C-alpha positions as CSV (number, residue, x, y, z in Angstrom):
1,M,-132.7,158.6,-166.1
2,D,-130.9,161.8,-165.4
3,E,-129.5,162.3,-162.0
4,L,-131.4,164.5,-159.5
5,P,-129.9,167.9,-158.4
6,K,-127.9,167.8,-155.2
7,R,-129.7,168.1,-151.8
8,T,-128.1,170.0,-148.9
9,Q,-129.2,170.3,-145.3
10,Q,-128.9,173.3,-143.0
11,V,-129.6,173.8,-139.3
12,V,-130.9,177.1,-138.1
13,Y,-130.7,177.8,-134.3
14,L,-133.9,179.5,-133.4
15,G,-133.6,181.5,-130.2
16,I,-136.3,180.9,-127.6
17,E,-136.7,183.0,-124.4
18,K,-138.9,183.9,-121.5
19,E,-141.2,186.0,-123.7
20,H,-142.1,183.0,-125.8
21,L,-142.9,180.9,-122.7
22,T,-145.0,183.6,-121.3
23,R,-147.0,183.9,-124.5
24,L,-147.3,180.1,-124.6
25,L,-148.8,180.0,-121.2
26,K,-151.1,182.9,-121.8
27,T,-152.2,181.8,-125.2
28,Y,-153.0,178.2,-124.4
29,G,-153.5,178.4,-120.7
30,V,-156.6,180.6,-121.1
31,Q,-158.1,178.1,-123.4
32,S,-158.4,175.4,-120.8
33,E,-161.5,175.2,-118.7
34,C,-161.7,175.8,-114.9
35,S,-162.8,173.0,-112.6
36,D,-166.1,174.9,-111.9
37,G,-167.0,174.9,-115.6
38,E,-166.5,178.6,-116.0
39,S,-165.1,179.6,-119.4
40,N,-161.6,181.2,-119.6
41,R,-162.5,183.6,-122.4
42,G,-163.3,186.5,-120.4
43,G,-161.4,186.9,-117.1
44,A,-158.8,189.6,-116.8
45,N,-157.4,188.0,-113.6
46,R,-156.5,184.6,-115.2
47,H,-152.9,184.1,-115.9
48,G,-152.3,180.8,-117.6
49,G,-155.8,179.4,-117.1
50,K,-154.7,176.4,-115.0
51,E,-157.4,173.8,-114.8
52,G,-158.3,173.2,-111.1
53,G,-157.8,169.5,-110.9
54,G,-159.4,167.4,-108.1
55,G,-159.2,169.7,-105.1
56,G,-158.7,173.2,-106.1
57,G,-161.8,175.2,-106.5
58,G,-162.1,177.2,-109.7
59,N,-159.1,179.5,-109.3
60,C,-157.7,179.8,-112.8
61,H,-154.1,180.9,-112.4
62,S,-150.6,179.5,-112.3
63,D,-148.4,179.9,-109.3
64,G,-145.3,179.9,-111.5
65,S,-143.8,176.5,-110.3
66,A,-142.6,174.0,-112.8
67,D,-145.5,171.6,-112.0
68,A,-148.1,174.4,-112.3
69,N,-146.7,175.5,-115.7
70,A,-146.9,171.9,-116.8
71,D,-150.4,171.6,-115.5
72,V,-151.4,174.7,-117.5
73,L,-150.1,173.2,-120.7
74,R,-151.6,169.8,-120.1
75,A,-155.0,171.3,-119.4
76,A,-154.7,173.0,-122.8
77,N,-153.9,169.7,-124.5
78,V,-150.2,170.6,-124.9
79,A,-149.0,167.7,-122.9
80,S,-146.0,166.4,-124.8
81,T,-142.6,168.0,-124.9
82,P,-142.4,167.9,-128.8
83,H,-145.7,169.8,-128.9
84,R,-144.4,172.4,-126.5
85,V,-141.1,172.7,-128.5
86,G,-143.1,173.2,-131.7
87,L,-145.2,175.9,-130.1
88,L,-142.2,177.7,-128.7
89,K,-140.6,177.8,-132.1
90,A,-143.8,178.9,-133.8
91,L,-144.0,181.8,-131.3
92,A,-140.4,182.7,-131.8
93,L,-141.1,182.8,-135.6
94,A,-144.0,185.1,-135.0
95,S,-141.7,187.7,-133.4
96,P,-141.4,191.0,-135.4
97,D,-137.9,190.3,-136.8
98,S,-137.8,186.5,-136.7
99,W,-135.9,184.3,-139.2
100,L,-139.2,183.4,-140.9
101,R,-140.5,186.9,-141.2
102,I,-137.2,188.1,-142.8
103,R,-137.3,185.2,-145.2
104,L,-140.9,185.9,-146.1
105,R,-140.2,189.6,-146.7
106,A,-137.3,188.7,-148.9
107,L,-139.5,186.3,-150.8
108,R,-142.2,188.9,-151.3
109,R,-139.8,191.6,-152.5
110,A,-138.1,189.1,-154.9
111,A,-141.4,188.1,-156.3
112,V,-142.3,191.7,-157.1
113,V,-139.0,192.3,-158.8
114,C,-139.4,189.2,-161.0
115,D,-143.0,189.9,-161.8
116,P,-143.2,192.6,-164.6
117,S,-147.0,192.8,-164.4
118,G,-146.9,195.8,-162.2
119,D,-144.9,197.8,-164.7
120,P,-147.1,199.9,-167.0
121,A,-144.6,199.5,-169.8
122,N,-145.5,195.7,-169.8
123,A,-149.2,196.2,-170.1
124,G,-150.8,194.2,-172.8
125,Q,-147.8,191.9,-173.3
126,E,-148.6,188.2,-173.5
127,T,-145.1,187.0,-172.7
128,R,-143.7,187.2,-169.2
129,E,-140.3,186.8,-167.7
130,P,-139.6,183.3,-166.4
131,R,-140.0,182.9,-162.7
132,M,-136.7,183.5,-160.9
133,V,-138.0,183.1,-157.3
134,S,-138.5,179.7,-155.8
135,K,-141.4,179.2,-153.5
136,L,-141.1,178.0,-149.9
137,V,-142.4,174.8,-148.3
138,L,-142.9,174.7,-144.5
139,F,-143.3,171.4,-142.6
140,A,-144.9,171.1,-139.2
141,H,-147.0,168.6,-137.4
142,H,-149.3,169.8,-134.6
143,K,-152.4,171.8,-135.4
144,H,-151.7,174.6,-132.9
145,V,-148.2,175.0,-134.4
146,M,-149.5,175.2,-137.9
147,D,-152.1,177.7,-136.8
148,L,-149.5,180.0,-135.4
149,V,-147.2,179.6,-138.5
150,Q,-150.1,180.2,-140.9
151,K,-151.0,183.4,-139.0
152,T,-147.4,184.7,-139.4
153,V,-147.3,183.9,-143.1
154,C,-150.6,185.6,-143.6
155,E,-149.4,188.7,-141.8
156,E,-146.4,189.0,-144.2
157,L,-147.9,187.7,-147.5
158,G,-151.6,188.0,-147.0
159,C,-153.9,185.0,-146.7
160,D,-153.9,184.4,-150.4
161,G,-150.1,183.9,-150.3
162,C,-150.3,180.6,-148.5
163,V,-151.9,177.2,-149.0
164,R,-152.2,174.7,-146.1
165,I,-152.5,171.0,-146.3
166,D,-153.1,169.1,-143.1
167,G,-155.1,166.1,-141.8
168,Q,-158.4,167.8,-142.6
169,S,-157.6,168.0,-146.4
170,D,-159.0,165.1,-148.3
171,G,-157.5,163.8,-151.6
172,V,-159.5,166.2,-153.8
173,A,-158.6,169.2,-151.6
174,K,-155.0,168.3,-151.6
175,N,-154.8,168.2,-155.4
176,T,-156.6,171.5,-155.7
177,L,-154.3,173.2,-153.2
178,I,-151.2,171.8,-154.9
179,D,-152.4,172.9,-158.3
180,R,-153.0,176.4,-156.8
181,F,-149.5,176.4,-155.3
182,V,-147.9,175.5,-158.6
183,A,-150.0,177.7,-160.9
184,D,-150.8,180.8,-158.9
185,E,-147.8,183.1,-158.6
186,A,-149.4,185.0,-155.7
187,V,-149.1,181.8,-153.6
188,Q,-145.6,181.8,-152.3
189,V,-145.7,179.4,-149.4
190,A,-147.1,175.9,-148.8
191,L,-147.6,174.9,-145.2
192,L,-147.7,171.2,-145.0
193,S,-148.3,168.6,-142.3
194,T,-145.5,166.2,-142.3
195,T,-147.8,163.2,-141.9
196,A,-150.7,164.4,-144.1
197,A,-148.6,165.8,-147.0
198,G,-145.2,164.2,-146.5
199,V,-146.1,161.2,-148.6
200,G,-148.2,160.5,-151.6
201,V,-148.3,164.0,-153.1
202,N,-146.5,165.4,-156.1
203,G,-145.9,168.8,-157.8
204,F,-144.2,170.9,-155.2
205,Q,-140.8,170.3,-156.9
206,Q,-142.0,172.2,-159.9
207,V,-141.9,175.6,-158.2
208,A,-140.0,175.1,-154.9
209,D,-136.5,174.1,-153.9
210,T,-136.4,175.0,-150.2
211,A,-138.1,173.1,-147.4
212,V,-138.1,174.2,-143.8
213,F,-138.9,171.8,-141.0
214,I,-140.4,173.9,-138.1
215,E,-141.0,170.7,-136.2
216,L,-138.7,167.8,-136.5
217,P,-140.2,164.6,-138.1
218,E,-140.9,161.8,-135.8
219,D,-138.5,159.3,-137.5
220,P,-136.1,159.1,-140.5
221,R,-138.8,157.6,-142.7
222,W,-141.0,160.7,-142.4
223,K,-137.9,162.9,-142.8
224,E,-136.9,161.2,-146.1
225,Q,-140.4,161.1,-147.4
226,A,-141.0,164.8,-146.7
227,E,-137.7,165.9,-148.2
228,A,-138.6,163.8,-151.3
229,R,-141.6,166.1,-151.9
230,L,-139.0,168.5,-153.4
231,H,-136.1,166.2,-154.2
232,R,-137.7,164.2,-157.0
233,T,-138.2,164.1,-160.8
234,G,-139.1,167.5,-162.1
235,Q,-136.7,169.4,-159.8
236,K,-134.3,171.6,-161.7
237,N,-132.5,173.3,-158.8
238,M,-130.4,172.2,-155.9
239,V,-132.7,171.4,-153.0
240,T,-132.1,173.0,-149.6
241,V,-133.6,171.5,-146.5
242,I,-133.5,173.6,-143.4
243,Y,-134.2,172.3,-139.9
244,L,-135.0,174.8,-137.1
245,L,-133.7,173.8,-133.7
246,A,-134.7,175.5,-130.4
247,D,-131.8,177.4,-128.9
248,L,-132.3,178.8,-125.4
249,L,-130.8,182.3,-125.3
250,A,-128.3,182.4,-122.4
251,L,-128.9,186.0,-121.6
252,S,-132.6,185.5,-121.2
253,V,-132.1,182.8,-118.5
254,R,-130.8,185.4,-116.1
255,D,-134.2,187.0,-115.9
256,M,-136.2,183.8,-115.5
257,A,-137.5,182.1,-112.5
258,A,-136.0,178.7,-112.0
259,A,-139.1,176.8,-113.0
260,E,-139.4,178.8,-116.3
261,A,-135.7,178.2,-117.1
262,D,-136.0,174.5,-116.3
263,L,-139.0,174.2,-118.7
264,L,-137.2,175.9,-121.5
265,R,-134.1,173.8,-120.9
266,E,-136.1,170.7,-121.1
267,C,-137.6,171.8,-124.4
268,E,-134.2,172.7,-125.8
269,K,-132.7,169.5,-124.7
270,A,-135.5,167.4,-126.2
271,D,-135.2,169.1,-129.5
272,W,-131.5,168.7,-129.8
273,K,-131.7,165.1,-128.6
274,H,-134.4,164.3,-131.2
275,W,-132.3,165.9,-133.9
276,G,-129.2,163.9,-132.9
277,R,-131.2,160.7,-132.9
278,L,-132.9,161.5,-136.2
279,H,-129.6,162.4,-137.8
280,R,-127.8,159.3,-136.6
281,N,-130.6,157.0,-137.7
282,A,-130.8,158.6,-141.1
283,A,-127.1,158.2,-141.5
284,R,-127.3,154.5,-140.6
285,I,-130.2,153.9,-143.0
286,G,-128.3,155.9,-145.7
287,E,-125.4,153.5,-145.3
288,V,-127.6,150.6,-146.3
289,V,-130.1,152.2,-148.6
290,S,-128.0,154.8,-150.3
291,G,-124.5,153.4,-150.0
292,D,-122.5,150.5,-151.5
293,V,-125.4,148.1,-151.0
294,Q,-127.9,150.2,-152.9
295,Q,-125.4,151.1,-155.7
296,S,-124.4,147.4,-156.3
297,A,-128.1,146.4,-156.1
298,A,-129.1,149.1,-158.5
299,A,-126.3,148.2,-160.9
300,A,-127.3,144.5,-160.8
301,A,-131.0,145.4,-161.2
302,V,-130.4,147.6,-164.2
303,A,-128.1,145.0,-165.8
304,E,-130.7,142.2,-165.2
305,Q,-133.4,144.4,-166.6
306,A,-131.5,145.2,-169.7
307,R,-130.7,141.5,-170.3
308,A,-134.4,140.5,-169.7
309,S,-135.7,143.2,-172.0
310,S,-133.2,142.3,-174.8
311,H,-134.3,138.6,-174.8
312,D,-138.0,138.9,-174.1
313,P,-139.9,141.9,-175.6
314,H,-142.8,141.1,-173.4
315,V,-140.9,141.7,-170.1
316,P,-141.7,145.2,-168.8
317,N,-138.7,147.4,-168.2
318,G,-140.2,150.6,-166.8
319,P,-138.5,152.5,-164.1
320,N,-140.7,151.1,-161.4
321,H,-140.5,147.5,-162.5
322,G,-139.1,145.1,-159.8
323,V,-136.1,143.1,-160.9
324,C,-134.8,140.0,-159.3
325,A,-131.1,140.3,-158.6
326,S,-129.6,137.1,-157.2
327,R,-126.3,136.6,-155.4
328,L,-126.1,140.3,-154.4
329,E,-123.5,141.3,-151.9
330,R,-125.1,141.8,-148.5
331,D,-124.2,144.6,-146.0
332,P,-122.5,143.2,-142.9
333,A,-124.9,145.0,-140.7
334,L,-127.7,143.0,-142.2
335,C,-126.1,139.7,-141.6
336,A,-127.1,137.5,-138.7
337,D,-123.4,137.0,-137.8
338,A,-122.0,140.5,-137.3
339,T,-118.5,139.1,-137.7
340,A,-119.1,137.8,-141.1
341,R,-118.2,140.1,-144.0
342,A,-120.4,140.5,-147.1
343,G,-121.3,137.1,-148.4
344,A,-123.2,135.8,-151.4
345,C,-126.8,134.8,-151.2
346,D,-127.7,131.1,-151.4
347,E,-128.6,129.8,-154.8
348,G,-132.3,129.7,-153.8
349,D,-132.3,133.2,-152.4
350,S,-133.2,136.3,-154.3
351,L,-133.9,140.0,-153.6
352,V,-136.4,142.1,-155.4
353,F,-135.5,145.8,-156.1
354,S,-137.7,148.5,-157.4
355,V,-136.3,151.8,-158.7
356,S,-138.5,154.8,-158.0
357,A,-139.0,156.9,-161.1
358,L,-139.6,160.0,-158.9
359,T,-136.9,159.8,-156.2
360,R,-134.4,157.6,-158.1
361,R,-134.0,155.5,-155.0
362,V,-133.9,151.7,-154.9
363,H,-136.5,150.1,-152.7
């Protein structure tokens, strides 16, 4: 099998400020219901739409304290810090000159330049220039976050310029949307749920080489699986994986109330802490799965496979066939005794390795 193109990671610091928190409270606070059952849709006096919990009486507003702001978000089903971080980043991306809007505009202009169909001189020609513009894959998790991002993409590219796959997309719908993303040059962006479309789907690598994680995956397994939607067999270009991290703008803190600043600091800290944990865990897994252990295991598996296929024509030797590789060197971290260096397996022990034909990884 040929080696896959390289994969690089980039981190983009996405500025969040008071404006985004204000929009978050207004957008989702007004969606919660008051304790007297009155709807929040109409009400010009409601700022934040705080749900009046056990003793309040129907007054739908926030007093600006940290607890009140948190209550507003909890009432709107935005209770977890990762959810709030995702919404803040989505609102930042919706700003007029945000990183995402600039990227989408460049993508739209580049697609027009590479598409000769608008030139009258090319009318009637059956041949077309090869596509030079790679499409964009966006990963998120929460529904509200995906709604905001989808709205931003539609504003820049039109609603026909984006496909969305989330938990409501069944198997048939997923395949239809993927086929459309691959075949329709008007579709420039795929907005994917990390959990619903981060595993078990194929085809994005044919037309896209850049993935953007608006929300960080929950753990390294989801991270690797989602990245592998592009970094797999069929990919011809180097894959770029971009992670957006919330970055509280220092200047904006000066104009904030203490409660607002504390809430944004909490979100920023949570995002950075999650990224650090995700990166460290991925590195540790990589040392075992993609380092010397995997390389030696892969070499032994391939050699055993070759020997088996040369002696027995009935032994399958496809790229996904599991091969028993005995006496493989173990990683010290996997040994029960941490002081023992790599040792050989007992004679009766064996490990089964399977080489993925798509990702080229040993499992």
